N, C-alpha and C positions, 0 to 999 in steps of 0.2 A: 268136346271143344270147350276152352275156358269161356266163362261167361265175363270175364274181365275185358273192359274195352277202353278204358281211361288209366292214365298213368298212376294214380292213386288207388286203383281198385285192388282188392284182395286177391291173392293168388289162390289157385285150386287147392294147394297144400294148406294154406292158412284156413281156407274157408271149411275144409275137412276137419280141422281141429276144433273150429269154433262151432259149427252147426249143431253138433250133439247138446250143446248147452244153450241155445237160444230158445225162445218161446216163437209160437205161431207156425210150428211146422205140421206137415200132414198128419191128421189123426189127433191133433190137440185142439183145444177149444179156441175158437177164433183163428183158424187157420190161415196163415198167410204165406203158404210154402213158395208161392212165385215170386214174391218180392221181397223176401227174408234178407237174402244176399244182396240186393239192389240197395235196400234200406241201409245196411251196414256200410256198403261202398259210398253212400251219401255222406254217412256220419265220417267216414275216413276222409272224404274230399273236404268238408268243412274243417276238420281238425288238422289236416295236412297244409291247406291254404290260409287258414286263419280267417276266411271270408265271413261276412255276416250270413245267417240263415236266409235270408230274403235273396241272396245272390247265388243260392244253389242252382245248378243248372237243370233246366226242366226236364232233362233225359232221366234225371234221379226221382221225378216224381214232386209233387207240390211240397214246397217247402215248409209250409205249416204243418203239414201231415207227417213230415219226416222229424221236425222238431217236437211235435207232440209225442210221437213214439219213442223218440230218444228219452224224453222226460218220463215217459211211463216206464220204460225199461230201467232207467235211474231209481225211480223210486221204488220198483219192485226189486231192486238189487241185482239185476240181470247182468249188468256190466261187471260188477263186483264179482259175481258168482263165476262168469267165464274167466276173469282174471286169475281167481282162486283155483279154478279147475285145470287151468293149463300149467300151474306152477309145475317146475321140472322135477322138484321133490320137497318133501316137508322137513327135510335137514340138510345141513350143508356144513363142510370142513371148516370154512372161514366166512364170517357174516362181516360185512363192511356197511358201515353207515355215514351217512352225511346229509346236508341240507343245502338247497340252492334257492337263491331269490328269483323271483319273477315278477316283472313289471305288470301292474294292473292298469289295464286301458280303462279311460273314463266310461266306456260302455259297461265296465264290470261294476260301477258304482250304482247306487240307487235301488239296490233289493229292498222290498217290502220290509219293513221293520228295522232297517239300517244295513249299512254295508257288512258283508259277511268275510271275515277273515282278510281284510284288506286294512292296513294301516300305513299312516304317513310318517316318514322318517327323512333323513337326509338324503336317502336313495329315492325318494319320491313315494307315490303310492305302490306298496308291493304286497305280495303273498310269499310264501315259502313252501317248496316241496322238501317234505322229510322222506328219504330213501334209504331203504336196506336192500343189498344185493349180495348174492353169492360169490364165491371165487371166480366165476367166470363173468360176472357182472350182470347176471339175470336178476330183475327185480324180485324180491320176496315180499315187501310191503311197502305202501305208500302212505303218507298222512300230509294233509294240507292245513296249513296255518297261516296266520298273518306273518308279514316279514318281520315284525319286532319281536316275535317269539323266540327265546334262546333256543339254539340247537339241542343242547344236552337235556333239557326239560322233556324231550320227546323220545329220549333214547330207550326208556323202559318199554314204552308203547312200541317202538319200532322192533324191539329184540324180544318181546315176550313172546313164549310158546314156539319160538324158533329154534331148534337143537343146533348147536355148532359147536366147534372145538376151539375156535379163535374168534376174538372180536377185534375188529381193526377199525380205528376212527383217528380224527386229528385231535390236537391237543384242546380243541373247544368241548370235548367230551371227557376231559380229564376232572372228574369229580370224585370225591370219596365214595359217593353213593353208588356210581355206576361202576367204579373198579371192584368195590365190595360184592355187589350183586353178581358180577361176573364171576369172580373168584369162588363165590358161595355155589355157584353152580357148576364148577369145575371147568370154566371157561379161561383161556389163556388171554390175558389182556395185552393188546399192541396199541397203546394209545401214549404219545409222548407226553411227559410231565409238562405242567406249566412252570415257568422260571420262578415264580413265587411260591412254589412247594417247598415247605420246610425241609422235608426229606424227599429227594429225588429217586423216582422208581426207574427201574431199568426195563427195557423193553427190546423186542427183537427189531432191529433196523432192516434186516433182510426182508421179514416178513412185511414190514411198513410200506416197503417199495411198491407192494402191490395195490396201495390204497388208491391209485390213480384210475383204478377200474370202475369204482363208484363214480368218480368225475367223468370218465368216459360214458357212463350210462347216462348221465344228465346231459352230455353233449349230443347224444344220440336222441334223446327225447326232445330236446330243444330243436331239433331239425323241424320238428312240427310246429308251424307257426302259432297254432292255436294252443300249443303248450309254451311255447317260449315267452308269449304274452298272453295274460289272462284276459279273456273277454267275457266269460260266464259271471253272471250276478251271483248265481248260487254256488256256494263251496263244493254241494254234492255234485254239480254239473261239471265243475273243474276237476273234481277227484276222479268222477267217470272217464273224463277226457284222458287224463294221465294213465289211468289203468288201461284203457283202450290202447294208447299208444305203447304201453309196456308189452301187452300182447302182441301187437304189431311188430314192434321193432325186433323182438326176438323169437318171433315166430318160426323162423328157419331153423334156429338152434334146437327149438322143441320139437320140431318134425324130424330133424336129423337125429336126435337122441332116441326117438321112439323106437 
């Protein structure tokens, strides 16, 4: 029988996918096999609802213990390793990249040493999610910056070491460096040229029509209130949250492909 009992709890299928990459299982140091799934369910509840840690229902355990364990997994890179472990494949036919603003709640301010990747602009206090997805819309890489960082400056970091045949992005990524780097790696560039280019480049408008899939990916991620608004003071915590949402949102696709 499924151990899930609340609406935001993970399914048996997703748990079977995640469990091999968790720590604290039977036979490992500091075994916590009885509550690892409940702990992950608690984290899901926080991120799905956007509630403060102190409001975590007592059925999930003491909020401070869950928060402390979330931070330990963050610092050990466990959330990142789970995200990387369940990637559908290490190469794709088409790679789509884009970035999206997220509002930073006032609770996200005040980190020791100063705000982390939060800047004020005409949009208010914002951070930005930079995302690379495959042709299906499954995330391949996530980067968090302040909202004032130009999208194109993170293109190399988003695409490095990801094998693909076609790179699709909006005209905000139309720079000589990005285009040259793609061509040098035998990648077809599907990026509309900016109007101020002296020599306009041609691009495949048919392929460009699928660019909405990366926008769809953002829409799915932002169904999680803890993603749509940034509450985490530390960038590493917010990045872990986005990685968790990526795994959860497309968990069914991964299971179906297996």
